[in-house]
Residue, then its C-alpha position, 0 to 999 in steps of 0.5 A: m589518857t589524862r591522869k587525875s588527882i583524887n583528893v578528899e576534904g580533910f585528908s592530907h599527907g601532912g601538907l605535902p603536895i601528894p594527892a590521896a589517890s591518882r586515876v588514869g582511865p580505869l586504874l586508881m591507885t591510892g597513896g598511903i591511907h592512915g587512920l587519923d580521925l579527920e575531924a578531931g585530928e587524933h590517931g587513937e588506939a590501934a582498933e580505932q585507927i584501923g576502922r578509920m583507915f578503912a573508912n578513909l579508904e572508902k571516902i577516897l575510893k568514892a571520890g575516885g568514882c568507885g567503892l570497896e568492890a573495885v579494890v583488887r589489891m591492898t598493902v597494909y603496913v603495921k608498926t607492930p604485928e600484934i594488930r593483925q587480928a584487928i585488921n582481919d576483923e575490919w577486913l571481914k567487915a569490908f569484904p564479907d564475901e570470901a569469893s570476892r576479896p582483893a589480894r592483900h599483903t601485910q608488912n611490918n613498918d616500924h618507921l610509921p611516923g609518930p602515933m601512927l600504927v597502921q597505914c594502907d594503900a590500894t589499887a582499884y579498877v573502876e568500871g565505866 
């Protein structure tokens, strides 16, 4: 099997040579996905970052050949634990069916750079 780098226009890891995701066969794993506004280049408040993080995740998954339905696990990194409820709000929008949600782990990371308040990574299984 051949590994394929997945990239999305405007999304980067600060100029580092790291793709947004990587896929081998049906397995897709993302790198860190932030909530930066890809057009304005701004982070904004926590709720804005969280909403954009999920939107960026969707764009990356689409570029990799799937959607949110393919996610089997996510890890969400937060700078402060107070934003967990805002994460849950977006989580329920992204995964409304309680019988079909991916596993999730939320972890504090006070070393997220600059104004970044939240970041995630995801593992997906791509059918076909």
